[in-house]
C-alpha positions as CSV (number, residue, x, y, z in Angstrom):
1,M,-19.6,34.7,40.6
2,G,-19.5,38.5,40.3
3,G,-22.5,40.6,41.5
4,P,-24.5,43.0,39.4
5,G,-22.3,45.4,37.5
6,Q,-19.2,43.4,38.3
7,P,-17.0,42.0,35.4
8,A,-17.3,38.3,34.7
9,P,-14.4,36.3,36.1
10,R,-11.5,35.8,33.7
11,Q,-10.6,32.4,32.5
12,P,-7.5,31.1,34.2
13,A,-4.3,31.3,32.2
14,G,-3.9,27.5,32.3
15,G,-7.3,27.1,30.7
16,R,-6.5,29.5,27.9
17,R,-3.3,27.6,27.2
18,G,-5.2,24.4,27.2
19,W,-7.7,25.6,24.6
20,T,-4.9,27.0,22.5
21,I,-3.1,23.6,22.5
22,Y,-6.5,22.0,21.7
23,W,-7.1,24.1,18.6
24,V,-3.5,23.8,17.4
25,L,-3.9,20.0,17.7
26,S,-7.2,20.2,15.9
27,G,-5.6,22.1,13.0
28,L,-2.8,19.5,12.9
29,A,-5.4,16.7,12.8
30,V,-7.2,18.3,9.9
31,V,-4.0,18.9,7.9
32,L,-2.9,15.2,8.5
33,L,-6.3,14.0,7.4
34,A,-6.6,16.1,4.3
35,G,-3.0,15.7,3.3
36,G,-3.1,11.9,3.9
37,V,-6.3,11.5,1.8
38,G,-4.9,13.6,-1.0
39,A,-1.6,11.8,-1.1
40,A,-3.2,8.4,-0.9
41,A,-5.5,9.3,-3.8
42,G,-2.4,10.2,-5.9
43,T,-0.1,7.3,-4.9
44,L,-2.4,4.4,-4.1
45,R,-4.8,2.3,-6.1
46,T,-6.7,-0.9,-5.4
47,F,-7.7,-3.7,-7.7
48,S,-9.9,-6.8,-7.4
49,V,-8.3,-10.0,-8.7
50,P,-10.7,-12.2,-10.8
51,S,-8.4,-14.9,-12.0
52,D,-6.1,-17.5,-10.5
53,S,-3.1,-16.9,-12.8
54,M,-1.1,-15.7,-9.8
55,D,-2.2,-18.4,-7.4
56,S,-1.2,-19.0,-4.8
57,T,0.5,-15.6,-4.2
58,V,-2.7,-13.7,-5.3
59,R,-6.0,-15.6,-5.3
60,P,-9.3,-14.8,-6.9
61,G,-11.3,-12.4,-4.8
62,D,-8.2,-10.8,-3.3
63,I,-7.9,-7.0,-3.2
64,V,-4.4,-5.8,-4.0
65,F,-3.0,-2.4,-3.0
66,V,-0.7,-0.9,-5.5
67,S,1.9,1.9,-5.1
68,T,1.6,4.0,-8.3
69,T,4.8,6.0,-7.7
70,T,7.2,3.2,-6.9
71,P,9.3,1.8,-9.8
72,A,9.0,-2.0,-10.4
73,R,11.9,-4.2,-9.4
74,R,12.7,-7.8,-10.3
75,G,10.8,-10.3,-8.3
76,E,7.9,-7.9,-7.4
77,V,4.3,-8.6,-8.1
78,V,2.9,-5.7,-10.2
79,V,-0.3,-4.7,-11.9
80,E,0.2,-4.0,-15.6
81,D,-2.2,-2.1,-17.8
82,Q,-2.7,-3.7,-21.1
83,R,-5.2,-1.2,-22.4
84,P,-6.4,-0.9,-25.1
85,G,-6.2,-4.7,-24.8
86,D,-8.0,-6.6,-22.1
87,G,-7.4,-4.4,-19.0
88,A,-5.1,-4.8,-16.0
89,H,-3.3,-8.0,-15.0
90,V,-1.4,-9.1,-12.0
91,R,2.0,-10.5,-12.9
92,R,5.5,-11.0,-11.4
93,V,8.5,-9.1,-12.8
94,I,11.1,-11.6,-14.0
95,G,13.2,-9.5,-16.3
96,L,13.9,-5.7,-16.7
97,P,15.1,-4.0,-19.9
98,G,18.5,-5.5,-20.9
99,D,18.1,-8.7,-18.9
100,H,18.7,-12.1,-20.5
101,V,15.9,-14.5,-19.5
102,G,15.5,-18.1,-20.4
103,C,14.0,-21.5,-19.5
104,C,15.0,-23.9,-18.7
105,N,18.5,-24.7,-17.5
106,A,19.7,-28.3,-16.7
107,A,17.8,-28.2,-13.4
108,G,14.6,-27.1,-15.1
109,R,14.7,-23.6,-13.7
110,V,14.1,-20.1,-15.1
111,T,17.3,-18.0,-15.4
112,V,17.9,-14.3,-15.3
113,N,21.3,-13.1,-16.5
114,G,22.6,-16.6,-15.9
115,R,21.3,-16.9,-12.3
116,A,18.8,-19.7,-11.7
117,L,15.6,-18.8,-9.8
118,H,14.4,-20.9,-6.9
119,E,10.8,-20.0,-7.2
120,S,9.3,-21.0,-3.9
121,Y,6.2,-18.8,-4.7
122,L,5.0,-21.2,-7.4
123,P,2.1,-23.5,-6.5
124,R,3.1,-26.9,-5.3
125,G,3.6,-29.3,-8.2
126,V,3.7,-26.5,-10.9
127,A,6.8,-26.5,-13.0
128,P,8.7,-23.2,-13.6
129,S,7.7,-23.5,-17.3
130,L,6.7,-26.1,-19.8
131,V,7.3,-23.6,-22.5
132,R,10.9,-23.1,-23.5
133,F,12.1,-19.5,-24.1
134,R,15.2,-17.4,-24.3
135,A,15.1,-13.7,-24.9
136,T,16.8,-10.4,-24.2
137,V,14.3,-7.9,-22.8
138,P,14.2,-4.8,-25.0
139,R,14.3,-1.2,-23.8
140,G,11.0,0.0,-22.4
141,K,9.7,-3.5,-21.9
142,L,9.5,-6.1,-19.2
143,W,9.4,-9.9,-19.0
144,L,6.3,-10.7,-16.8
145,M,5.1,-14.1,-15.7
146,G,2.2,-15.4,-13.7
147,D,3.0,-17.6,-10.6
148,N,0.6,-20.2,-11.7
149,R,2.6,-21.2,-14.8
150,A,0.2,-24.0,-15.7
151,I,-2.5,-21.5,-16.8
152,A,-0.9,-18.0,-16.9
153,Y,-0.9,-16.3,-20.3
154,D,2.3,-14.2,-20.0
155,S,5.5,-13.2,-21.7
156,R,6.3,-16.8,-22.5
157,Y,3.6,-16.5,-25.2
158,T,3.5,-12.8,-25.9
159,G,7.2,-12.0,-25.5
160,P,8.3,-8.9,-23.5
161,V,5.5,-6.5,-22.9
162,A,5.5,-2.7,-23.0
163,A,6.3,-1.4,-19.5
164,R,2.8,0.0,-18.8
165,V,3.1,-0.9,-15.1
166,I,0.6,0.8,-12.8
167,G,2.8,-0.2,-9.8
168,P,4.0,-2.9,-7.5
169,V,1.7,-4.7,-5.1
170,F,2.7,-4.2,-1.5
171,R,-0.3,-5.5,0.3
172,I,-3.1,-8.0,-0.3
173,L,-6.5,-8.0,1.5
174,R,-7.7,-11.6,1.7
175,A,-11.0,-12.3,3.4
176,G,-10.5,-9.2,5.5
177,R,-7.0,-10.1,6.5
178,P,-3.8,-8.2,5.3
179,V,-1.1,-10.1,3.5
180,W,2.2,-8.3,3.1
181,L,4.5,-8.9,0.1
182,S,8.2,-8.6,-0.1
183,T,10.9,-9.4,-2.7
184,P,11.4,-13.2,-2.9
185,V,14.7,-14.4,-1.4
186,T,15.8,-15.9,-4.7
187,F,16.0,-12.4,-6.3
188,S,17.8,-10.7,-3.4
189,A,20.2,-13.6,-2.7
190,G,21.1,-13.7,-6.3
191,G,21.8,-10.0,-6.5
192,L,18.9,-9.4,-8.9
193,A,17.0,-7.1,-6.5
194,P,17.5,-5.4,-3.1
195,A,16.2,-7.3,-0.1
196,G,12.8,-6.4,1.4
197,Q,10.6,-3.7,-0.1
198,P,10.7,0.1,0.1
199,V,8.0,1.7,2.1
200,P,5.4,2.8,-0.5
201,P,4.4,6.5,-0.4
202,G,0.7,5.3,-0.4
203,L,1.3,3.4,2.9
204,I,2.8,6.5,4.5
205,A,-0.2,8.5,3.2
206,A,-2.6,5.9,4.6
207,A,-0.8,6.1,8.0
208,A,-1.1,9.9,8.0
209,T,-4.8,9.6,7.2
210,A,-5.4,7.1,10.0
211,A,-3.3,9.3,12.5
212,G,-5.2,12.4,11.5
213,L,-8.6,10.6,11.9
214,A,-7.6,9.1,15.3
215,L,-6.3,12.5,16.6
216,L,-9.4,14.3,15.4
217,A,-11.7,11.8,17.0
218,A,-9.8,12.0,20.3
219,L,-10.0,15.7,20.2
220,L,-13.7,15.8,19.6
221,V,-14.3,13.4,22.5
222,T,-12.0,15.5,24.7
223,G,-13.7,18.7,23.7
224,A,-17.1,17.3,24.4
225,V,-16.1,16.1,27.8
226,I,-14.6,19.5,28.7
227,L,-17.7,21.4,27.6
228,L,-19.9,18.9,29.5
229,R,-17.9,19.4,32.7
230,R,-17.9,23.2,32.3
231,S,-21.7,23.1,31.8
232,R,-22.2,21.1,34.9
233,R,-20.0,23.4,37.0
234,Q,-21.9,26.4,35.8
235,H,-25.2,24.7,36.6
236,T,-23.9,23.8,40.1
237,A,-22.7,27.4,40.6
238,R,-26.1,28.8,39.6
239,S,-27.9,26.4,41.8
240,A,-25.7,27.4,44.8
241,G,-26.2,31.1,44.2
242,P,-28.2,33.4,46.6
């Protein structure tokens, strides 16, 4: 330490660079956190499911995560908004505008544009449909059906519905555990929909939020440790002084 009238020792260049990197990373963490939260708020919504019309894919009490900026594809589970009717419903997209849908073929299956669906997502013992139907989906509408065909009130009774879709469901939270959804094989194998599922913008936003939060927490802990060590060194230097 300098004596009276002497200038205080300068901080080593390495230390200055370290603090510069620290504050740059802190700014990045804040940007990630704020941007992720904002993007998630605009692209992601959650709903609680009260009914078993989509059992066993979606069960009562499940929380579904919906991507509000991703267009619906055949085979996907979506949340549709029936306001000013009776609120939001979870349904599966069977037909898009222009599709020819029907039930049942000789094997008792639902068909889309002549292709039979092998609906492995239906509950065991539940038939594809006990209600006969045949329709061409008009422009601006969708053919939506519940997976639990025995009780679901869907397009078989109402006909094609206006495409007021909030968005596709990409994740389910069930008893605290995540369940990921993808396009059923029967749709992708039949050329009715691409395989897999696009990465929802809301998921990217959530990942950015988590990364920003983790980085910020790590930086706070690191900064606290550095300051604590510096304080101890200064205390030791003062104690060892003349």
